[in-house]
BALOBA-1460 file (C-alpha; in Angstrom, 3 decimals):
// residues 195
<rec num="1" residu="m" x="4.760" y="28.854" z="-11.718"/>
<rec num="2" residu="a" x="4.116" y="25.503" z="-9.979"/>
<rec num="3" residu="v" x="0.536" y="24.564" z="-9.186"/>
<rec num="4" residu="k" x="0.021" y="23.526" z="-5.551"/>
<rec num="5" residu="s" x="-2.073" y="20.479" z="-4.777"/>
<rec num="6" residu="l" x="-4.877" y="21.400" z="-2.368"/>
<rec num="7" residu="r" x="-7.411" y="19.417" z="-0.400"/>
<rec num="8" residu="i" x="-10.768" y="20.975" z="0.549"/>
<rec num="9" residu="i" x="-12.048" y="20.116" z="4.032"/>
<rec num="10" residu="r" x="-15.345" y="21.451" z="5.390"/>
<rec num="11" residu="c" x="-15.472" y="22.672" z="8.982"/>
<rec num="12" residu="p" x="-17.799" y="20.477" z="11.094"/>
<rec num="13" residu="d" x="-18.972" y="23.513" z="13.095"/>
<rec num="14" residu="c" x="-19.434" y="26.420" z="10.680"/>
<rec num="15" residu="d" x="-19.485" y="24.489" z="7.345"/>
<rec num="16" residu="a" x="-16.794" y="26.760" z="5.857"/>
<rec num="17" residu="k" x="-14.596" y="25.305" z="3.116"/>
<rec num="18" residu="n" x="-10.889" y="25.261" z="4.014"/>
<rec num="19" residu="k" x="-8.079" y="24.748" z="1.510"/>
<rec num="20" residu="i" x="-5.297" y="22.629" z="2.983"/>
<rec num="21" residu="p" x="-2.047" y="22.312" z="0.943"/>
<rec num="22" residu="a" x="-1.097" y="18.686" z="0.277"/>
<rec num="23" residu="e" x="2.269" y="19.122" z="2.015"/>
<rec num="24" residu="k" x="0.445" y="20.129" z="5.235"/>
<rec num="25" residu="i" x="-1.856" y="17.081" z="5.319"/>
<rec num="26" residu="g" x="-0.809" y="15.010" z="8.305"/>
<rec num="27" residu="r" x="-0.472" y="18.029" z="10.598"/>
<rec num="28" residu="p" x="-3.144" y="19.476" z="12.911"/>
<rec num="29" residu="a" x="-5.409" y="21.902" z="11.043"/>
<rec num="30" residu="k" x="-7.937" y="24.480" z="12.218"/>
<rec num="31" residu="c" x="-10.790" y="26.212" z="10.430"/>
<rec num="32" residu="g" x="-9.838" y="29.636" z="9.085"/>
<rec num="33" residu="k" x="-13.249" y="31.046" z="9.979"/>
<rec num="34" residu="c" x="-14.130" y="29.678" z="13.451"/>
<rec num="35" residu="g" x="-10.891" y="28.005" z="14.618"/>
<rec num="36" residu="s" x="-12.412" y="24.522" z="15.156"/>
<rec num="37" residu="e" x="-10.348" y="21.390" z="14.528"/>
<rec num="38" residu="l" x="-10.918" y="20.197" z="10.962"/>
<rec num="39" residu="k" x="-12.100" y="16.667" z="10.296"/>
<rec num="40" residu="s" x="-11.988" y="14.715" z="7.039"/>
<rec num="41" residu="e" x="-14.990" y="13.094" z="5.387"/>
<rec num="42" residu="t" x="-14.324" y="9.906" z="7.391"/>
<rec num="43" residu="g" x="-14.767" y="11.781" z="10.664"/>
<rec num="44" residu="q" x="-11.077" y="11.570" z="11.553"/>
<rec num="45" residu="t" x="-9.049" y="14.686" z="12.169"/>
<rec num="46" residu="a" x="-7.489" y="16.116" z="9.043"/>
<rec num="47" residu="a" x="-4.091" y="15.340" z="10.520"/>
<rec num="48" residu="a" x="-4.765" y="11.616" z="10.908"/>
<rec num="49" residu="d" x="-3.349" y="9.144" z="8.408"/>
<rec num="50" residu="v" x="-5.936" y="6.543" z="7.506"/>
<rec num="51" residu="y" x="-4.852" y="3.077" z="6.365"/>
<rec num="52" residu="l" x="-6.986" y="0.582" z="4.469"/>
<rec num="53" residu="l" x="-6.392" y="-2.972" z="5.663"/>
<rec num="54" residu="r" x="-8.157" y="-6.126" z="4.528"/>
<rec num="55" residu="c" x="-9.214" y="-8.637" z="7.127"/>
<rec num="56" residu="t" x="-7.435" y="-11.926" z="6.459"/>
<rec num="57" residu="q" x="-10.554" y="-13.891" z="7.437"/>
<rec num="58" residu="c" x="-13.586" y="-12.191" z="5.833"/>
<rec num="59" residu="r" x="-11.618" y="-10.016" z="3.300"/>
<rec num="60" residu="t" x="-13.497" y="-6.832" z="4.337"/>
<rec num="61" residu="k" x="-11.623" y="-3.538" z="3.902"/>
<rec num="62" residu="n" x="-11.222" y="-1.674" z="7.202"/>
<rec num="63" residu="r" x="-10.303" y="2.001" z="7.629"/>
<rec num="64" residu="l" x="-7.784" y="2.307" z="10.431"/>
<rec num="65" residu="p" x="-6.624" y="5.700" z="11.775"/>
<rec num="66" residu="g" x="-2.850" y="5.994" z="12.100"/>
<rec num="67" residu="e" x="-2.986" y="6.704" z="15.827"/>
<rec num="68" residu="k" x="-4.828" y="3.400" z="16.444"/>
<rec num="69" residu="i" x="-2.630" y="1.205" z="14.282"/>
<rec num="70" residu="r" x="-0.701" y="-0.308" z="17.197"/>
<rec num="71" residu="a" x="-3.670" y="-0.548" z="19.578"/>
<rec num="72" residu="g" x="-4.752" y="-4.083" z="18.618"/>
<rec num="73" residu="a" x="-7.177" y="-3.164" z="15.829"/>
<rec num="74" residu="k" x="-9.960" y="-5.599" z="14.924"/>
<rec num="75" residu="c" x="-12.076" y="-6.092" z="11.818"/>
<rec num="76" residu="g" x="-15.300" y="-4.101" z="11.966"/>
<rec num="77" residu="k" x="-17.268" y="-6.972" z="10.412"/>
<rec num="78" residu="c" x="-16.015" y="-10.202" z="11.983"/>
<rec num="79" residu="g" x="-13.871" y="-9.006" z="14.920"/>
<rec num="80" residu="t" x="-10.691" y="-10.804" z="13.823"/>
<rec num="81" residu="p" x="-7.489" y="-8.977" z="14.868"/>
<rec num="82" residu="l" x="-6.003" y="-7.105" z="11.879"/>
<rec num="83" residu="q" x="-2.441" y="-7.917" z="10.842"/>
<rec num="84" residu="t" x="-0.433" y="-4.745" z="11.352"/>
<rec num="85" residu="e" x="2.994" y="-6.212" z="12.189"/>
<rec num="86" residu="d" x="4.457" y="-5.857" z="8.657"/>
<rec num="87" residu="l" x="2.654" y="-2.633" z="7.861"/>
<rec num="88" residu="f" x="5.553" y="-0.258" z="8.425"/>
<rec num="89" residu="s" x="8.523" y="-2.418" z="7.453"/>
<rec num="90" residu="g" x="9.445" y="-0.282" z="4.413"/>
<rec num="91" residu="e" x="11.394" y="-3.168" z="2.902"/>
<rec num="92" residu="a" x="10.468" y="-5.615" z="0.180"/>
<rec num="93" residu="l" x="9.644" y="-9.040" z="1.618"/>
<rec num="94" residu="m" x="11.308" y="-12.178" z="0.306"/>
<rec num="95" residu="i" x="8.475" y="-14.354" z="-1.017"/>
<rec num="96" residu="t" x="8.916" y="-18.118" z="-1.287"/>
<rec num="97" residu="d" x="6.801" y="-21.110" z="-2.238"/>
<rec num="98" residu="g" x="6.257" y="-21.624" z="1.503"/>
<rec num="99" residu="n" x="5.120" y="-18.128" z="2.565"/>
<rec num="100" residu="f" x="3.327" y="-17.049" z="-0.634"/>
<rec num="101" residu="e" x="-0.151" y="-17.906" z="0.683"/>
<rec num="102" residu="m" x="0.279" y="-15.923" z="3.926"/>
<rec num="103" residu="k" x="2.299" y="-12.952" z="2.625"/>
<rec num="104" residu="v" x="0.613" y="-12.410" z="-0.763"/>
<rec num="105" residu="i" x="-2.775" y="-14.122" z="-1.045"/>
<rec num="106" residu="r" x="-3.836" y="-13.316" z="2.547"/>
<rec num="107" residu="s" x="-2.148" y="-9.906" z="2.655"/>
<rec num="108" residu="p" x="-4.085" y="-7.087" z="4.345"/>
<rec num="109" residu="l" x="-2.679" y="-4.705" z="1.709"/>
<rec num="110" residu="p" x="-2.474" y="-4.784" z="-2.093"/>
<rec num="111" residu="v" x="0.718" y="-6.566" z="-3.168"/>
<rec num="112" residu="l" x="3.291" y="-5.700" z="-5.825"/>
<rec num="113" residu="l" x="5.313" y="-8.870" z="-6.486"/>
<rec num="114" residu="f" x="8.573" y="-8.666" z="-8.411"/>
<rec num="115" residu="a" x="9.734" y="-11.925" z="-10.046"/>
<rec num="116" residu="w" x="13.478" y="-11.956" z="-10.680"/>
<rec num="117" residu="a" x="16.504" y="-14.228" z="-11.064"/>
<rec num="118" residu="p" x="20.105" y="-13.707" z="-9.897"/>
<rec num="119" residu="w" x="21.559" y="-14.332" z="-13.362"/>
<rec num="120" residu="c" x="19.444" y="-11.559" z="-14.958"/>
<rec num="121" residu="p" x="21.307" y="-8.216" z="-15.315"/>
<rec num="122" residu="t" x="18.074" y="-6.258" z="-15.894"/>
<rec num="123" residu="c" x="16.641" y="-7.703" z="-12.667"/>
<rec num="124" residu="r" x="19.710" y="-6.707" z="-10.666"/>
<rec num="125" residu="t" x="19.470" y="-3.179" z="-12.091"/>
<rec num="126" residu="f" x="15.781" y="-3.012" z="-11.198"/>
<rec num="127" residu="l" x="16.088" y="-4.325" z="-7.600"/>
<rec num="128" residu="p" x="16.986" y="-0.868" z="-6.155"/>
<rec num="129" residu="v" x="13.854" y="0.602" z="-7.801"/>
<rec num="130" residu="i" x="11.705" y="-2.067" z="-6.108"/>
<rec num="131" residu="d" x="13.397" y="-1.439" z="-2.748"/>
<rec num="132" residu="a" x="12.885" y="2.337" z="-3.099"/>
<rec num="133" residu="y" x="9.208" y="1.843" z="-3.958"/>
<rec num="134" residu="a" x="8.781" y="-0.410" z="-0.895"/>
<rec num="135" residu="a" x="10.057" y="2.421" z="1.314"/>
<rec num="136" residu="v" x="7.777" y="5.008" z="-0.326"/>
<rec num="137" residu="a" x="4.667" y="2.792" z="-0.315"/>
<rec num="138" residu="r" x="5.039" y="1.481" z="3.235"/>
<rec num="139" residu="g" x="1.711" y="1.214" z="4.975"/>
<rec num="140" residu="r" x="-0.184" y="1.331" z="1.653"/>
<rec num="141" residu="v" x="1.258" y="-1.507" z="-0.472"/>
<rec num="142" residu="r" x="3.110" y="-4.687" z="0.437"/>
<rec num="143" residu="v" x="6.077" y="-5.183" z="-1.872"/>
<rec num="144" residu="g" x="7.560" y="-8.621" z="-2.384"/>
<rec num="145" residu="k" x="10.406" y="-10.172" z="-4.365"/>
<rec num="146" residu="v" x="10.428" y="-13.774" z="-5.545"/>
<rec num="147" residu="n" x="13.515" y="-15.496" z="-6.943"/>
<rec num="148" residu="v" x="12.070" y="-17.765" z="-9.643"/>
<rec num="149" residu="d" x="15.125" y="-20.065" z="-9.651"/>
<rec num="150" residu="a" x="14.755" y="-20.793" z="-5.909"/>
<rec num="151" residu="n" x="10.942" y="-21.037" z="-6.066"/>
<rec num="152" residu="p" x="9.994" y="-23.182" z="-9.081"/>
<rec num="153" residu="g" x="6.482" y="-23.809" z="-7.732"/>
<rec num="154" residu="l" x="5.501" y="-20.145" z="-8.064"/>
<rec num="155" residu="a" x="7.272" y="-19.848" z="-11.416"/>
<rec num="156" residu="s" x="5.249" y="-22.791" z="-12.696"/>
<rec num="157" residu="q" x="1.952" y="-21.707" z="-11.105"/>
<rec num="158" residu="y" x="2.092" y="-18.221" z="-12.673"/>
<rec num="159" residu="n" x="3.793" y="-19.347" z="-15.906"/>
<rec num="160" residu="i" x="6.819" y="-17.087" z="-15.477"/>
<rec num="161" residu="l" x="8.895" y="-17.802" z="-18.554"/>
<rec num="162" residu="s" x="11.016" y="-14.655" z="-18.514"/>
<rec num="163" residu="v" x="12.216" y="-12.159" z="-15.937"/>
<rec num="164" residu="p" x="11.818" y="-9.446" z="-14.766"/>
<rec num="165" residu="f" x="8.064" y="-9.730" z="-14.271"/>
<rec num="166" residu="l" x="5.658" y="-7.746" z="-12.073"/>
<rec num="167" residu="f" x="2.400" y="-8.985" z="-10.549"/>
<rec num="168" residu="i" x="-0.279" y="-7.027" z="-8.725"/>
<rec num="169" residu="f" x="-2.455" y="-8.907" z="-6.237"/>
<rec num="170" residu="d" x="-5.423" y="-7.478" z="-4.349"/>
<rec num="171" residu="n" x="-7.982" y="-9.254" z="-2.202"/>
<rec num="172" residu="g" x="-6.191" y="-12.541" z="-2.778"/>
<rec num="173" residu="q" x="-6.535" y="-12.363" z="-6.556"/>
<rec num="174" residu="l" x="-4.086" y="-11.678" z="-9.351"/>
<rec num="175" residu="k" x="-5.201" y="-8.367" z="-10.870"/>
<rec num="176" residu="e" x="-2.406" y="-7.545" z="-13.334"/>
<rec num="177" residu="s" x="0.794" y="-9.068" z="-14.679"/>
<rec num="178" residu="m" x="3.397" y="-7.062" z="-16.570"/>
<rec num="179" residu="p" x="6.591" y="-8.309" z="-18.207"/>
<rec num="180" residu="g" x="9.696" y="-6.152" z="-18.013"/>
<rec num="181" residu="a" x="10.911" y="-3.443" z="-15.674"/>
<rec num="182" residu="m" x="9.295" y="-0.098" z="-14.838"/>
<rec num="183" residu="q" x="10.466" y="3.094" z="-13.234"/>
<rec num="184" residu="q" x="9.200" y="4.060" z="-9.776"/>
<rec num="185" residu="h" x="6.716" y="6.671" z="-11.056"/>
<rec num="186" residu="e" x="5.218" y="4.106" z="-13.465"/>
<rec num="187" residu="i" x="4.791" y="1.637" z="-10.594"/>
<rec num="188" residu="m" x="3.129" y="4.354" z="-8.506"/>
<rec num="189" residu="m" x="0.642" y="5.066" z="-11.286"/>
<rec num="190" residu="k" x="-0.173" y="1.352" z="-11.688"/>
<rec num="191" residu="m" x="-0.622" y="0.830" z="-7.929"/>
<rec num="192" residu="a" x="-2.708" y="3.995" z="-7.380"/>
<rec num="193" residu="h" x="-5.804" y="2.137" z="-8.547"/>
<rec num="194" residu="y" x="-5.458" y="-0.446" z="-5.763"/>
<rec num="195" residu="i" x="-4.588" y="1.829" z="-2.832"/>
């Protein structure tokens, strides 16, 4: 028998505990006792998706409800407009020596960067896994691909001597580097710490 993943949400009116199945998170929910709309611990409705975005200026993490993502959100600390334009692309970005600073270091999301080369058969086999992870992690992780042959500056800066290679960046800093290829579930487990 499969075990269902549940989330417990307290009713703001009657304080009753409500078990919400994980597959129903993202839909409107009402208290089983009093019928009030359930709210999560952040004060948002249980149905609301909440995204964590870093401000590119002051590096503060901001919680942004899904329904307000396109409404010109600003940083709660410094008031700078948050970058939401690439949030829902669902595709891995091509990273170059020229856009690395803006797309990786100043990213509002944690970044998974895949270093590859066109002549590498393992890299070509792994590219669909990276693209599939980019679609699954959209809105939570920015996924990028860098061709080390076309971008020698990045290859030199991060001492990439073999490919494939994975890097995890968060808050503008390199957090982890891993040689070799991984399956999608392994990537998800590695990235869970940064989401």
